[in-house]
C-alpha positions in Angstrom: 89.5 3.5 10.4 90.9 2.1 7.2 92.4 -1.4 7.1 93.1 -1.4 3.4 95.5 -4.1 2.3 95.7 -5.5 5.9 95.1 -9.2 6.6 92.9 -10.1 9.5 92.4 -13.6 10.8 89.3 -14.2 12.9 88.5 -17.5 14.6 84.9 -18.4 15.4 83.8 -16.1 12.6 80.9 -18.1 11.3 78.5 -16.3 13.6 78.0 -13.9 16.5 80.9 -11.5 17.5 83.3 -13.3 15.1 81.0 -12.8 12.0 80.3 -9.2 12.9 84.1 -8.6 13.3 84.9 -10.2 10.0 82.2 -8.2 8.2 83.4 -4.9 9.8 87.1 -5.5 8.8 86.0 -6.3 5.3 83.9 -3.2 5.2 87.0 -1.2 6.2 89.1 -2.6 3.4 90.8 -5.6 5.0 91.3 -9.1 3.5 89.8 -11.5 6.0 90.5 -15.1 6.9 87.3 -16.7 8.2 87.8 -19.7 10.5 85.0 -21.7 11.9 84.1 -25.4 12.7 80.9 -25.1 10.6 81.6 -24.9 6.8 78.0 -23.6 6.3 78.3 -20.8 8.8 81.8 -19.8 7.5 80.6 -19.6 3.9 77.6 -17.5 4.9 79.9 -15.0 6.5 82.3 -15.1 3.5 79.5 -14.3 1.1 78.6 -11.2 3.1 82.2 -10.1 3.3 82.8 -10.5 -0.5 80.4 -7.7 -1.3 83.1 -5.2 -0.3 85.4 -6.5 -3.0 88.3 -7.7 -0.8 89.9 -11.1 -0.7 88.2 -13.6 1.6 89.7 -17.0 2.6 87.5 -19.6 4.3 89.1 -22.3 6.4 87.0 -24.9 8.2 88.8 -26.0 11.3 88.4 -27.3 14.8 90.6 -24.8 16.8 90.9 -27.3 19.7 93.1 -29.5 17.4 96.8 -28.4 16.9 96.9 -29.9 13.4 93.9 -27.8 12.3 95.6 -24.6 13.7 98.8 -25.5 11.8 96.6 -25.7 8.7 95.0 -22.3 9.4 98.3 -20.5 9.6 99.8 -22.3 6.7 96.9 -21.5 4.4 96.8 -17.9 5.5 100.4 -17.2 4.7 100.2 -19.1 1.5 97.3 -17.0 0.4 98.4 -13.6 1.6 102.1 -13.8 2.5 101.4 -11.8 5.6 99.3 -11.4 8.7 98.5 -8.1 10.4 95.7 -8.8 12.8 94.8 -11.9 14.8 91.5 -12.1 16.6 91.2 -15.1 18.9 87.4 -15.2 19.1 86.4 -18.9 19.0 84.7 -19.9 22.2 82.4 -22.6 23.6 80.4 -23.0 26.8 79.2 -26.0 28.8 76.8 -26.2 31.7 78.4 -27.9 34.6 79.0 -27.8 38.4 82.0 -28.0 40.6 79.8 -29.7 43.2 78.3 -32.6 41.3 81.4 -34.0 39.5 80.4 -32.9 36.0 83.0 -30.1 35.7 86.0 -32.3 34.8 84.0 -34.0 32.0 83.8 -30.7 30.1 86.7 -28.7 31.5 89.3 -29.9 28.8 86.9 -29.2 25.9 86.2 -25.7 27.1 89.9 -24.9 27.9 91.1 -26.3 24.6 88.8 -24.1 22.6 88.7 -20.9 24.7 92.3 -20.8 25.9 94.7 -23.3 24.5 93.7 -22.4 20.9 94.5 -18.8 21.5 97.9 -19.7 23.0 98.8 -22.0 20.1 97.6 -19.7 17.3 99.3 -16.7 18.9 102.6 -18.7 19.0 102.2 -19.7 15.3 101.3 -16.1 14.3 104.0 -14.4 16.2 106.8 -14.2 13.5 104.3 -12.8 11.0 102.8 -10.3 13.4 106.3 -9.1 14.4 107.2 -8.6 10.8 104.0 -6.6 10.2 104.1 -4.8 13.5 100.6 -6.1 13.9 98.3 -6.7 16.8 96.2 -9.4 18.6 92.8 -9.0 20.1 91.4 -11.8 22.3 87.7 -12.1 22.9 87.3 -12.8 26.6 84.3 -12.1 28.7 83.1 -10.2 31.7 82.7 -13.6 33.3 86.5 -13.8 33.5 86.5 -10.8 35.7 83.7 -11.5 38.1 82.5 -14.6 40.1 78.7 -14.5 40.2 76.5 -16.7 42.4 74.4 -19.1 40.5 76.6 -19.0 37.3 76.5 -22.5 35.8 79.5 -22.4 33.5 82.7 -22.5 35.7 85.0 -23.9 33.0 84.0 -20.9 30.8 84.7 -18.4 33.5 88.1 -20.0 34.3 89.1 -20.1 30.7 88.3 -16.4 30.3 90.1 -15.3 33.4 93.2 -17.2 32.1 92.7 -15.6 28.7 92.8 -12.2 30.3 96.1 -13.0 32.0 97.5 -14.5 28.9 96.6 -11.2 27.2 98.6 -9.2 29.7 101.6 -11.5 29.7 101.7 -11.6 25.9 101.5 -7.9 25.7 104.6 -7.6 27.9 106.6 -10.1 25.9 105.5 -8.7 22.5 106.0 -5.0 23.4 109.7 -4.9 22.5 108.8 -6.2 19.0 106.1 -3.6 18.5 103.1 -6.0 18.6 100.2 -4.9 20.8 97.9 -7.4 22.5 94.5 -6.6 24.1 91.3 -8.3 25.1 87.6 -7.3 24.9 85.4 -8.5 27.8 81.8 -8.4 26.7 78.8 -8.9 29.0 75.6 -10.6 27.7 75.6 -10.3 23.9 72.9 -11.5 21.5 74.8 -14.4 19.9 74.0 -18.1 19.5 76.9 -19.4 21.5 74.7 -21.6 23.6 73.0 -23.2 20.6 76.4 -23.6 18.8 77.8 -25.3 21.9 74.8 -27.6 22.3 74.3 -26.2 25.8 71.0 -25.1 27.4 71.0 -21.4 28.0 69.8 -18.0 26.9 70.7 -14.3 27.3 67.0 -13.5 27.6 66.3 -11.4 30.7 70.0 -10.6 31.1 69.3 -6.9 30.5 67.9 -6.6 34.0 71.4 -7.2 35.4 72.9 -4.3 33.5 72.9 -0.6 34.4 71.7 0.4 30.9 69.0 -2.3 30.9 70.0 -3.8 27.5 72.5 -6.4 26.2 75.2 -5.9 23.6 74.8 -6.4 19.9 77.7 -8.2 18.2 78.4 -5.2 16.0 79.1 -3.1 19.1 81.8 -5.6 20.3 83.1 -5.6 16.7 83.4 -1.8 16.8 85.6 -2.1 19.9 87.8 -4.8 18.3 88.3 -2.7 15.2 89.2 0.3 17.4 91.8 -1.7 19.3 93.2 -3.1 16.0 93.6 0.4 14.5 96.4 2.9 14.7 94.1 5.0 16.9 94.8 2.6 19.7 98.6 2.4 19.1 99.3 3.2 22.7 97.0 0.6 24.1 98.4 -2.8 25.0 97.9 -5.4 27.8 94.4 -4.1 28.5 91.1 -6.0 29.0 88.3 -3.7 27.9 84.9 -4.3 29.4 81.8 -3.7 27.2 78.9 -4.9 29.4 76.3 -2.1 29.5 77.4 -1.4 33.1 76.7 -5.0 34.3 79.8 -4.9 36.5 78.2 -1.9 38.3 75.2 -3.9 39.3 77.0 -6.6 41.3 74.1 -9.1 41.5 74.0 -11.3 44.6 76.5 -9.1 46.4 75.0 -10.2 49.7 75.0 -13.9 49.0 75.6 -15.8 52.3 75.2 -12.6 54.3 72.6 -12.3 57.2 70.8 -9.0 57.5 68.4 -7.8 60.2 66.0 -5.0 59.4 63.7 -3.3 61.9 60.5 -1.6 60.7 60.5 -4.1 57.8 56.7 -4.4 57.3 56.3 -1.3 55.1 57.9 1.7 53.5 61.7 2.0 53.5 62.1 -1.1 55.7 60.1 -3.3 53.4 61.9 -2.0 50.3 65.3 -2.7 52.0 64.2 -6.2 53.0 63.2 -7.1 49.4 66.3 -5.6 47.9 68.6 -7.5 50.3 66.6 -10.7 49.5 67.1 -10.1 45.7 70.8 -9.8 46.3 71.0 -13.2 47.9 70.9 -12.3 51.6 69.2 -14.3 54.3 66.9 -11.6 55.9 65.3 -11.3 59.4 62.9 -8.5 59.6 60.8 -7.0 62.3 57.5 -5.2 62.5 54.2 -5.0 64.4 51.7 -5.6 61.6 51.4 -9.3 61.0 49.6 -9.1 57.7 52.1 -6.7 56.2 55.0 -8.8 57.4 53.5 -11.8 55.7 53.1 -9.9 52.5 56.8 -8.8 52.5 57.9 -12.4 53.3 55.8 -13.7 50.4 57.5 -11.2 48.0 61.0 -12.2 49.2 60.3 -15.9 48.8 59.5 -15.4 45.2 63.3 -14.8 44.8 64.1 -18.0 46.7 65.1 -15.9 49.7 65.5 -17.4 53.2 63.6 -15.1 55.6 62.7 -14.9 59.2 59.6 -12.9 60.2 59.8 -11.4 63.7 56.6 -9.8 65.1 57.8 -7.4 67.8 57.6 -3.8 69.1 61.2 -2.5 69.3 60.1 0.1 71.8 59.4 -2.7 74.4 62.6 -4.0 76.0 61.2 -7.5 76.6 60.4 -7.9 72.9 63.5 -6.1 71.6 65.7 -8.4 73.7 64.7 -11.4 71.6 65.2 -10.0 68.2 69.0 -10.4 67.7 69.0 -13.8 69.4 66.2 -15.1 67.2 68.2 -14.0 64.1 71.4 -15.7 65.3 69.5 -18.8 66.3 68.0 -19.1 62.9 71.0 -18.1 60.7 74.1 -18.7 62.9 75.5 -15.2 62.5 74.7 -11.5 61.8 76.4 -9.4 59.1 74.3 -6.3 58.7 71.9 -4.5 61.1 69.5 -1.9 59.6 67.9 0.2 62.3 64.9 1.5 60.4 61.9 1.4 62.7 60.5 4.8 63.3 57.4 6.8 64.0 56.3 10.4 63.6 54.0 12.2 66.1 52.8 15.7 65.3 53.3 17.9 68.4 54.0 21.5 69.4 56.2 22.6 72.2 53.1 24.3 73.5 51.0 21.1 73.8 50.1 19.8 77.3 50.9 16.2 76.4 54.2 16.9 74.6 56.3 14.8 77.0 54.1 11.7 76.3 54.7 12.0 72.6 58.4 12.8 73.1 58.9 9.6 75.1 57.0 7.5 72.5 59.1 8.9 69.6 62.4 8.7 71.5 61.8 5.1 72.6 61.1 3.9 69.1 63.5 6.1 67.0 66.5 6.4 69.3 66.4 4.2 72.4 65.6 1.0 70.5 68.5 1.7 68.1 71.0 2.0 71.0 69.5 -1.2 72.6 69.6 -3.3 69.5 73.0 -2.1 68.5 74.3 -3.0 71.9 72.9 -6.5 71.5 74.1 -7.0 68.0 77.6 -5.5 68.4 79.3 -8.8 69.5 77.9 -10.7 66.5 78.9 -7.9 64.1 82.4 -7.8 65.5 82.8 -11.5 64.7 81.7 -11.0 61.1 83.3 -7.6 60.5 79.8 -6.5 59.7 78.2 -3.1 59.6 75.2 -1.0 60.7 73.0 1.3 58.7 70.7 3.7 60.6 67.8 5.3 58.9 67.7 8.9 60.0 66.2 11.9 58.3 67.0 15.2 56.7 65.1 16.9 59.5 68.0 16.0 61.8 69.6 19.2 60.6 66.6 21.1 59.2 63.9 23.0 61.1 61.7 23.8 58.1 58.9 21.3 59.0 56.7 22.6 61.9 55.1 20.2 64.3 57.7 17.4 64.2 60.1 18.6 66.9 60.1 15.2 68.7 60.9 13.4 65.5 63.7 15.9 64.5 65.3 15.7 68.0 65.3 11.9 67.8 67.0 11.9 64.4 69.6 14.4 65.4 70.4 12.1 68.3 70.5 9.2 65.9 73.0 11.0 63.7 75.3 11.6 66.6 74.9 8.1 67.8 76.0 6.9 64.3 79.2 9.0 64.5 80.0 7.9 68.0 79.3 4.2 67.4 81.4 4.4 64.2 84.3 5.7 66.2 84.0 3.1 68.9 83.5 0.1 66.6 86.1 1.1 63.9 88.9 -0.6 65.8 86.8 -3.9 65.6 86.3 -3.6 61.9 82.6 -2.7 62.1 81.3 0.2 60.0 78.4 2.4 61.0 76.6 4.9 58.7 73.2 6.6 58.4 71.0 7.5 55.5 69.1 10.8 55.9 66.1 10.8 53.5 64.0 13.8 52.7 60.3 13.2 51.8 59.7 9.6 50.9 56.5 7.9 49.6 55.7 5.8 52.7 52.8 5.6 55.2 54.7 7.2 58.0 52.8 10.5 57.7 49.4 8.8 57.6 50.3 7.0 60.9 51.5 10.2 62.6 48.3 11.2 64.3 47.4 13.9 61.8 43.8 14.3 60.7 42.8 12.9 57.3 42.6 16.5 56.0 46.0 17.4 57.4 47.5 14.2 55.7 45.8 15.2 52.4 47.2 18.7 52.6 50.7 17.6 53.6 52.9 18.1 50.6 56.5 17.8 51.6 57.6 17.1 48.0 56.9 20.8 47.3 59.8 21.7 49.6 62.3 19.8 47.3 64.1 21.3 44.3 62.8 18.5 42.1 59.3 18.8 43.3 59.0 15.1 44.1 59.3 12.6 47.0 61.7 9.7 46.8 60.5 6.2 46.3 61.3 3.8 49.2 63.4 1.7 46.7 65.7 4.7 46.1 66.5 4.8 49.8 66.8 1.1 49.9 69.4 1.2 47.1 71.5 3.6 49.2 71.2 1.4 52.3 72.4 -1.6 50.2 75.3 0.4 48.9 76.4 1.5 52.5 76.1 -2.1 53.7 78.1 -3.5 50.8 81.9 -3.9 50.3 81.7 -1.0 47.7 81.4 1.3 50.7 84.1 -0.5 52.7 85.9 2.8 53.3 82.8 4.7 54.5 82.0 4.9 58.2 80.6 7.6 60.4 78.8 9.2 57.5 75.3 10.6 57.3 75.0 10.2 53.8 84.6 6.4 14.7 83.1 7.3 11.3 82.8 10.4 9.1 81.3 13.3 10.9 79.9 11.0 13.6 79.4 14.0 15.9 77.6 16.2 13.3 75.1 18.5 15.1 76.4 17.3 18.5 77.5 19.9 21.1 80.6 19.0 23.1 82.1 20.8 26.1 85.8 20.2 26.9 87.6 21.6 30.0 91.3 22.1 29.9 91.0 22.6 26.1 93.9 25.0 25.5 96.7 22.4 25.2 97.7 18.8 25.5 94.9 16.1 25.6 92.2 18.8 25.8 93.3 20.7 22.7 93.7 17.4 20.8 90.2 16.4 21.9 88.7 19.7 20.9 90.2 19.5 17.4 89.2 15.9 17.0 85.6 16.6 17.8 85.6 19.6 15.5 86.9 17.5 12.6 84.0 15.1 13.3 81.4 17.8 12.8 80.7 18.8 16.4 80.0 22.2 17.8 82.6 22.6 20.5 82.8 24.8 23.6 86.2 24.6 25.3 87.6 26.1 28.4 91.1 27.2 29.5 93.1 29.9 31.2 95.7 30.8 28.5 94.0 33.2 26.1 96.7 32.9 23.4 96.6 29.1 23.4 92.8 29.1 23.3 92.9 31.3 20.2 95.3 29.0 18.5 93.1 26.0 19.1 90.0 27.9 17.9 91.9 28.9 14.7 92.8 25.3 14.1 89.2 24.2 14.5 87.8 26.9 12.3 90.0 25.6 9.4 87.6 22.6 9.5 84.6 24.9 9.3 83.8 24.2 13.0 81.5 26.3 15.1 83.3 26.9 18.4 82.9 28.8 21.6 86.0 29.8 23.5 85.5 30.2 27.3 88.3 31.7 29.3 87.8 30.5 32.8 89.6 28.9 35.8 87.7 25.8 36.7 89.2 25.9 40.2 87.2 29.1 40.9 83.5 28.4 41.6 82.3 31.7 40.3 83.9 31.1 37.0 83.2 27.4 36.7 79.5 27.9 37.3 79.1 30.0 34.1 80.7 27.4 31.8 77.7 25.1 31.2 75.3 28.1 30.9 77.5 29.8 28.3 77.5 26.6 26.3 73.7 26.3 26.5 73.2 30.0 25.6 75.3 29.5 22.5 74.3 26.1 21.2 70.9 25.4 23.1 71.9 21.9 24.2 74.8 19.7 25.4 75.5 16.2 24.2 79.1 15.4 25.5 81.0 16.7 28.5 84.7 16.0 28.7 86.2 16.8 32.1 89.9 17.1 31.2 91.3 20.1 33.1 94.1 19.0 35.4 97.4 20.1 37.0 100.4 18.2 38.4 102.3 19.2 41.5 105.2 17.3 43.1 105.2 16.7 46.8 105.9 13.8 49.1 104.1 12.9 52.3 107.0 14.4 54.2 106.9 17.8 52.4 105.9 20.7 54.7 103.8 22.1 51.8 101.9 18.9 51.2 98.5 20.2 52.3 98.8 23.3 50.0 99.7 21.0 47.2 96.8 18.7 48.0 94.3 21.6 48.1 95.5 23.1 44.8 95.3 19.8 43.0 91.9 18.8 44.4 90.4 22.2 43.5 91.4 21.7 39.9 91.4 17.9 39.3 88.4 16.7 41.2 86.1 19.4 42.6 85.3 21.1 39.3 84.5 17.7 37.8 81.8 17.2 40.4 80.5 20.8 40.1 80.5 21.0 36.3 79.0 17.5 36.0 76.2 18.4 38.4 75.4 21.5 36.3 75.5 19.6 33.0 73.4 16.7 34.1 69.9 18.1 33.2 71.1 19.0 29.7 72.8 15.6 29.2 69.6 13.8 30.4 67.6 15.8 27.9 70.0 14.8 25.0 70.7 11.2 26.3 74.4 12.4 26.2 77.5 11.1 28.0 80.5 12.1 30.0 84.2 11.2 29.6 86.5 12.1 32.5 90.3 12.2 31.9 91.9 10.4 34.8 95.3 8.7 34.9 97.0 5.4 35.2 98.4 6.8 38.5 94.9 6.3 40.0 96.0 2.6 40.6 99.7 2.8 40.1 102.1 4.1 42.9 105.6 3.7 41.4 106.4 7.4 41.0 107.4 9.2 44.2 106.0 12.6 45.0 102.7 12.1 43.1 100.5 11.4 46.2 98.1 14.3 45.7 97.7 13.9 42.0 97.2 10.1 42.4 94.5 10.6 45.0 92.7 13.1 42.9 92.6 10.6 40.0 91.6 7.6 42.2 88.7 9.7 43.5 87.8 10.7 39.9 87.7 7.0 38.9 85.2 6.2 41.7 83.2 9.3 40.8 83.0 8.0 37.3 81.6 4.6 38.5 79.2 6.2 40.9 77.9 8.7 38.4 77.6 5.9 35.8 75.4 4.0 38.2 73.2 6.9 39.1 72.8 8.2 35.5 72.3 4.8 33.8 68.5 4.9 34.3 68.4 8.3 32.5 70.3 6.9 29.5 73.5 8.9 30.2 76.8 7.0 30.1 79.9 8.0 32.1 83.4 6.7 31.5 87.0 7.7 32.0 90.2 7.3 30.2 93.3 6.6 32.2 96.4 7.6 30.3 100.0 6.7 31.2 102.8 9.0 30.1 101.5 11.4 27.4 103.5 14.0 25.5 101.9 17.2 26.9 103.1 20.3 28.7 101.6 19.2 32.1 105.0 18.1 33.5 106.7 21.3 32.2 104.1 23.4 34.1 104.6 21.4 37.3 107.3 21.6 39.9 108.6 18.1 39.3 112.3 17.4 39.9 114.5 17.4 36.8 115.2 13.7 37.1 111.5 12.8 37.0 110.7 15.3 34.2 113.1 13.6 31.8 111.1 11.8 29.1 113.4 8.8 29.1 112.8 8.1 32.8 109.0 8.1 32.3 109.1 6.1 29.1 111.3 3.4 30.6 108.2 2.6 32.8 106.1 1.5 29.8 106.3 -1.9 28.0 106.3 -0.2 24.6 109.1 2.1 25.6 107.3 5.3 24.6 104.8 8.0 25.7 101.4 8.4 24.0 100.5 11.3 21.8 97.7 13.6 22.9 95.8 12.6 19.7 95.9 8.9 20.7 94.1 9.8 24.0 91.7 12.0 22.1 90.8 9.1 19.8 89.7 6.9 22.7 87.8 9.8 24.2 85.9 10.2 20.9 85.3 6.4 20.8 83.8 6.5 24.3 81.7 9.5 23.4 80.3 7.9 20.3 77.4 5.5 19.6 80.0 2.8 18.9 80.5 2.7 22.7 76.8 2.7 23.6 77.2 -0.4 25.7 80.1 1.0 27.7 79.5 2.8 31.0 81.2 2.9 34.4 84.5 1.9 32.7 88.0 3.3 33.2 89.9 2.7 29.9 93.7 2.5 30.4 95.9 3.8 27.6 99.4 3.4 28.9 101.7 1.7 26.3 
């Protein structure tokens, strides 16, 4: 990305993200204008920039003052006679509270620096940016997107939310003049913003709130700013790009002010769920029979400041179970989530004389108590539009484990109760789901009545494909997901620099034309070994020939990803050829036109889902072991139509892409702990042959109809989309996961 002879003005460039951005622009050949309130810090950045031999202008200014901003623009134009890039980066933060009256004392200061300065400077820069067909990047924050419990900087978050909207409005107004406007929204970043603002605070420990378990380096944010300022992003405007190490995926305190009741909460899955709910801000009532273990769980929860209620009761006894829900409501005033987890295992054979006694014991605890407690809790859950999660088991559908017939029967009954209750309570806005774990590291087996030798010899993990049992926390995480708003639609379920890719192996589906072909060629130019998939042999050969002109080592795979037997060979062929896999680009897709009234809608739906979504899941699952081994990443090619419904007849295509976006987020969350990132790009209109090969009506196929729907009045080129795919696949985006990047003009 060369910025030779370009002029870039960066506010707040004496330190942190601003300094890293100024240095990066200078390194790429730009003349830079360094603006900061500290002359010392500004000069320090300037000295570093000068080593690259370009002009550097230092302006000491307080961006909250209009006169100083007038001076900034006047000196810039006097020195360079032009302006190509404006980076509104200056920011400040104050600790305050809406509740104690301190907010208004600092509100004006924060808004003047973080928002008003950007508005004023953008206005002053407008004529010069229009003349240069330049661009603007605003440094916002993930705090402008999310409202988090316990966040002590409300003015800062308000200013950043406003800055995001200013970005979108400016993009719309500037589009006809050829000026692009975007924002970057970093999560925690290792800067000195707190110290520079004279505000207590630190980013220390913030990594625990991110999926990738780290915080950003300013250089990583600068990399994104430079990408957005470059011609490689010439189809991107009005977008707020999150770079937060997957922080948004974690949703801390997502159960703040919620009341949760968990049975069987003294150990195992129940105890894990109680602790996880407590960490997420819930008030938790939990039930068990072992008083010592209950106290230990309560103590652990209280370390997080949680409000808990310990209920010692046996759920299999009606007189004790009758009080559980009422005690919870008496203490907390309501009930939002019921987790029916209490359960026992009794080893028994159908040939045993005392089978019925064990059957009654298991059914009373594992099934009857669930029906009883659900019945008691239902009126309260209807009031709160709450939900229920039942802890079932994989043995509800499997008969591979001898001697646990009673347990299996109880869990099969529980699954069907889950589905029936979901159906009945749906009209009242209450969701009901089950989790069905396989082997889990808990004490349920040791309490099952088996001898010590039988317990020692029991090895259920050996029956799993991974050869391991789950941790209780893993099941707890799934329970929290199902209980959260993230699962609000789920019910009734049982549930870029030179050769930067040298020596990397990349697999691209749909690689014979359009975005896929452009992506294959772009990776090849950057030194990657590329395997690519398509159905048209002639087009595949053309792409291969183009890649080989750059000396690239390629593998052409002729396959139809919609056919399982062909799709299953794709990853293995890549591994056989190159011995590893670093990047998977799921790009294959088709477009078919059909309205909801079309008699052929379901055929249309099936065809699209079999190409656009199902192979993504299949190929991703096959690629995961290899990507974990290489700490690689995945980029899915989605569409702006995943959230945009203005084009008629695109219902199936839009649904496939909306599902892909959510798959991206879900996969990112699951793979983060393994060091694998997952993102998507969501293009708007792109000049490819996808519409030509569809059955779209002539009036919708005309380029000018599609292009009139974009602010910049044009469709993107495939190469532009390929550029953002390469950025997301590169180390420059190493803090980006779970994001859907729009490129829609």
